[in-house]
N, C-alpha and C positions, 0 to 999 in steps of 0.2 A: 435323485438327486445329479446334481450336471456339473458340478465338478468330483474332484477328486484330490487324499490331501499325499503327496508324495511322502517318501521315504523323509525327507527331510524338514519336514513340517507347513513345505508347498504347499499355499490352494492351487491347482490348475483345475480348467475345465477341459470335459473329456472330449476325446477327438470331436467324434460328432458334432457335439455343441460350438465346437472352434469353429469350423466347417458352417456352417450355418451363417456366425457371426459374420465370417469374411463373406461369404455368397449376399450377406445386406449390407456391403459396404462396398464404395467407390474405393475409400483410401483405405488405410494395412490397417492389418492387427499387427500386435507383435506378443510372443510369451515369453519368459523366463526359457535363456538359452538361445535367444535372437540378439543378436548386434543390438538392433534399435531397442530395443527394449531397458538395456540399461539403462540409457542417454533418457529416454524418455521419461522412466517411473524415477527419476531422479532429481529433486528440487536446490534452491537457491540456497534454504540450512543444510548445510553439509549434518548437522544434527538429528536430520528427518531420514530415518533408514524404512523405508517401507517400502512391501511388494505386493504389484496387484496380479490377480489371477494374467490377464489381458490386459494390453491397451489398446485402443481403437484410436489411429490417428486421421480424426475427422478433415472430410475438403468440404464437408456444404454444409447445412440443414439437414437434407435430407440421411446426409450420416448421422448427424445426431440425434433425430429421432429414433432412425432404426435402433441405435444403440436404449433410448431409454424404453424404449418397447420391449429391446430385445432382455433388457434388465429386469426390467418386469414382468417378464414374460418367466425368465431364468430365476428370480428374484432374487438377482445378485445385486450386491451392494456394486452403488454409483460414486465417485468421483470424479470431478472436473479439476482441469491445468488449463493454465491462461497462459499467463508467464510462471508462475510455478514460484513467487519472492513471498507468499506467506511466511510471516517467521515461523507460523503454528506448523507449517504443515500440510496444511486442509486440499490439497491438492494431490493426494497422495493417501490409500488406505490400502493394507494386506489383505489380501482374496479379491477385492474389488477389481469393477470393470472400470479402466480410467479412461475418460473420454483427455484425451490428448487435443486441443485446439489450436499447436503452434502453428498450423497450416495455412488457417483462415484470420490473417492476417492485413483484410481489403479496411480500407479507405476512401471515404466518397464525400466529393466534399460541394455543395453546394454555397458559394460565394456570397448570390445574391442574398440567401434566408439566412447566411448565417448559423449555416448548420451540417455539422458533420457526423457522418453514419459510421460504424466502424465495427470489425468484424469484434470475434472475442479473441482471436490470439494475439492484438493487436499487444504491441508492446508501447508505454506511453513515446519514444522515439519517434514509431509508423505516423501517430497521430499527430504531433506537434512537427513531423517532417511535412509532412502533405500540408495540414493547414497553413503553417508560416508561408509557405507561397501564394498567400491570397494576404496575410500580413493578418493571418485570424491565428486566434490559439484560443483551446478548449482547458478548463482547469480541470489540471489533470495535477500529480505528484513531481518531482524534483528528485527522482531516478527516472531514467530514460529505459532503463531494460527492466520495468514494476509493470507486471502486464496491468491495462485497462478494466480488465470485468472483474478480479476481487477490488481492487482499486476502487473503480466506481462505485459495488454493490454493500461496501463497508463505510461510505462517505467519502472520502479522501479529504486533500487538503495539499494544496501547495503555494508557488511564489503567487499564485496570481486570488487565493483564497479572500486576500482582504478584502479585493474589490468588489465579488463577487459571489462570494460563500463556500460552503461545500459542495465539491464534485457531483454528489447529489443533486445538489439546488440546483444543477446546471443540465440536468438529463430531459429532451423534451421525449422522447420513447423509448420503449424497449420492444426485441422479439424475443421472446420467448418460446421453451421447449418443456411444456409443464408435464408433471407429473404421470395422467394419465394417455400421452404422446400423445399430445396434439398442438401445433406454431401456434399461439394467440401473438395478440401486439398490445403493450399495455403504456398508458399514457393518462394523459387527463380526461381522455373521451371515452376511454376504453380500457374496461379489466380495473379502472381508476386503483380499486381495494389491491389489488395486486402489482400496480405501479408505484403504489403509498410503500407497501412492504419491499420493494426491491432497492428502493432508495436509501440503501441502510443496516437493513436487513439480513447480509449477505447474500450466502448462496444457499438459501432454505425453501424458495420457494419454486425454482426448476433450474434449466440452462438458458443463461440467456445466448443467443445468435446472435446478437448487432442492439447498441445504441448510438442514437441519436444526442449530439453534444448541441448545448448555444455556444454557438464562437462569441467570440468577442476580439474590437481589435488592438494587436499587442506587437510590438516587430517593427518589421524584423528585426532590427536591433535596439537592445534594451541596454540600463546599467546595470552593470552585476559583476558579483565576486567578491574576494575573501583578502581581508585582510587579519595580519595574523601578530602579534607580540609576544613577549618572554611571557609563561606564567605565572612570574611574580606582579606582573600589572594585573594580576586577574582582578583584584579588586575596584580597580578606577574603569576597565574596559568595560565588566559585568553592570558599571555603575551608568557607564556612556551608554550601554545599551541598554538601558531599565527609561536612560530618562528620558532618550533621543527616539524609540519603540513607543512612549507615550505619548508622545506629541507627533508621529510620522503620519503623513498623508497615507489614503488606504493606495493607492501607487504603488509605497514603500512598504517593505516586507524584508524584516529586521532578525538572523539567524545568528546565533549564536554558542560557539563550538567552545569545550574543554577536552583536549585531547592530546594522548603524545604527536609530536608533531608526523605525519607522516613523512616516505624518501620524495618530497616532489618538490621540483628543480627552481622553484621558486623560492623555494630557502632555502638558508643558509646550509652546506652541509653539514655542521657542528651544531646544528638545532637537530638535527634526524632521531626523532628518539625521546627526545626532550619535552618536555609537556608545556603548551602554548596553550594560548587562549583567543581563539577567534569572534570576526566578526562577518558572516555571512548576509549580500545584500542584491536586493534584484528591485528596481523600480524599474516599473512597466509601463508608464506614460512617455514624453516625452522625452529621448537622451539630454536635452540640454538642460531640463529642468531635474534630471537625476541626478547630472554631476555637481547640481549645486546642492541638491537635495542628501549626499555621503560626502560631501566637504566634508564638515565637522568628522567623523571617519576615517580618514586619509589622513588628518594634518591633526591626528589625534596624539601623542606620546612618540615615541619609538618604534616604528612598525621594522619587523623583522622578512614584511614578505607584503607585498601588496598588489591583488590580481584583480580591483574592483574598478573597472573599465566601459568602455560603449563595450558591445560585443554582439554575436548573432542570439536572440530569446533561443534559439536548438542549442547551442554550445552552455549555456545558463546549465539549460536541462539536464545535460551529461556531466555539469562541474564534476558531480559526488558521485559520481557509478565506479571510479577506480579504490574509492573505500569502501566499498559493499561488493565485491565480488560474489560470484555464485560458487559454493561449495567451503566455505570457511564455516566457523560454528558459531551462530548465531544467538544471543536471549537478551532482552530485553525487558524495563518495567515503565511503566511513561501514565503520566496524568496529566489529562486539564488543567490550568490554571487559573487565575480570574485576575491574577495581575501577578506581576515580580516583584517580591520584596524584599529586601537587604537582608533581612534574618534566613530563605532560601538563598541567594547568593553567598553568602556566608558554609553555610552547610554543603554547596554544592561545589566548590573549593575547595574544600575537601574532600570531600569524596573522589573528586577528579584527582585529590594526591594521592589516590591509593588504588590508583586503576591496574590494574596486575597483567595488561594487556596492552604491547603495541597499536592496535587497530580499537581498541573503543575507546567510547567520548561519552559527553553529556552535552546534550540539545536542548535549547531553547529553544521553541522558533514560534513566530508571533502569527496568529491568524484573528487577531481580532477584523472586528468592519461587519462588513452584508450579513456575515452568519448571527451578528446577535440583533441583527433587527427582524429576522424572520421568526412567526411564533413554534411554540418548541415543538406542535403536533404539524409540524410541514413536511416531516417526512421524519423516520425512525430515527436517522440519527443525531438528530434531538442534539444536546450539548450546544443549545444557543446563551452560555451565560460563559461556553470557555474564548479567553483571550491569548493564551497561551497555552503548547501543548510541551510538555516533560518528557525527553525521550533518551532513557538513559541504559544504551545500546551497549550490548556488552558483544566481544566478537575476537576470535581469538583461532588456531590451526589444528590444536590438537587435542584428543579424546581427553588425555592424563589431563590435561587442565581444567575439564566441565566443572569441578568444585570450586575453585576456588574464582573461577568468574561469575560461573551464575551465582555464588555469594555477595560477590561484588555489589552486581546489579540488585538485587534481594536488600541487602541493608542501607545502599543508598535511595532505594524506594521506601523503603520504612521509615527510611531517618528525614524524607524531603516530602511523604503523603499528605502531611498536615496542612498542606498549604495548596490541596487540592480543591477542584470546583468538589469533588465528589463522580466526577465523572471522568469515561478514560477513551479511549479509538478502539473501535472492537479489531479495527486491522491488529495494533501491537499486542491484541494480545497473544501470549507463548499456551500455547499446549498441554503446559499444567495449571492451567487457570479456567478456577471453575464457574458456576451458576451467578455468583455474586458478584463475580465480574464482567460479567454478562451482562448484569442490573445493574453496574457502573456505566458497561458504557452504553447499552438501550434505555434504561429507567425506567419512568411511565408509560415508554411505547411497546411494551411487550406484551400488554393483554393484549392492545388492539393485534398485535403482529400475532401475535397464538388465533386467531379469529382469522387470521388471514391464510395460516400455515392450517389451519383445519379446511378451508376452502379450497384452498389451488394441491396442498399436498398432503390430506389426511391419514396418510399412511405412514405419512414421515424416510418415504423413498428419500429424501438429501437433506441424511445427517450425517456426514460428513463437511462439519461448520462448528462452529459456534451455535450450535444445535438448539432454535426454539421448539418445544410439543405440539401441540396441535393442541389445542385452549378447546 
């Protein structure tokens, strides 16, 4: 045995084993008791509290290779932390060797080919910052602190999805360290089966050390922001959302939120903490066209706040960051929707009125467009009938409030899942959701994914994920 159990029940590597790991790496290794260990093991969702046996902060691909080989030799559980932003806390595991990628954040942009190569520790904001220097953007998410690797491996969507599809639909290649300790290239031309599985199958097949994204002309200035109304206007505002979204061009993405008003400076102080209804818009085409497209939102009713203006694309990409701080407790329930029905809106308003925390929200996010035009088998993300994402985002501060806040999300989900396509987004599955929810996320792709797993990870070395057993 290369590990030992301490009196507190903590799994630790034996000193001689730990020294072998340290000598094989360029980056540092942290164990319980080291100051940097606590920082590295912590993830975004404060509900997740796990203690790896050791954390290897990788400085390059050679370190990743060494860790995977070491883990295999020592029969150690492996977990991989990119941004650590996953709701289920899949970046960490008790007694595991954690590969912390947070120092691998390089981005290289080939503006002529419109391709960006990004390392696995990159956050969305890292990629946006570099690509926007060239007036280009990758199809990524909507919170700049999210890690690109987890987002992409689970599918990924954001303000550009209506124009170009899931994030995974816009990946042209990946570099991967496999379970048997090899570095391989995955693309349509090399290891095509692995490439297919990586684009939606999660972290089941290896450690991704580089991602090549197709880029598109966007920005650097777009029209985007938020308009808010009192909660009493919710029925009319959601009807506006429903009708505008149904007719919106692909350049326009619309998001509706129902939530208590945050203490934002653009909202009147007397509204802080009061329920509001919000439409968030992003027009990623020409700004002058965007101003016309969002005019019906800005002129509707009597808004209590309006930040829907021309702004840098990078600014819009970080607009929601403050609503998702690291360390808060999070629990989500999510479904894909084929349409927004009036009966659904009524139920969402009812459940929003019962939100127990000032940080929770009901989200409706428009994704209809390019993803619906591709074949279901294009990638494991599938869900090509999805046109909106419903996300019931429960968020609160104290452990003693877990019960009430989890119950709110579950109750709202039970009452609204009748409107679902039957599909869901794998990156939004919480730690307590089982195989039936993985089935809902991956559907008919699961059998083929199990075959890919059997080829590339037959021993299931990579299992700290929404796991797919080798078929």
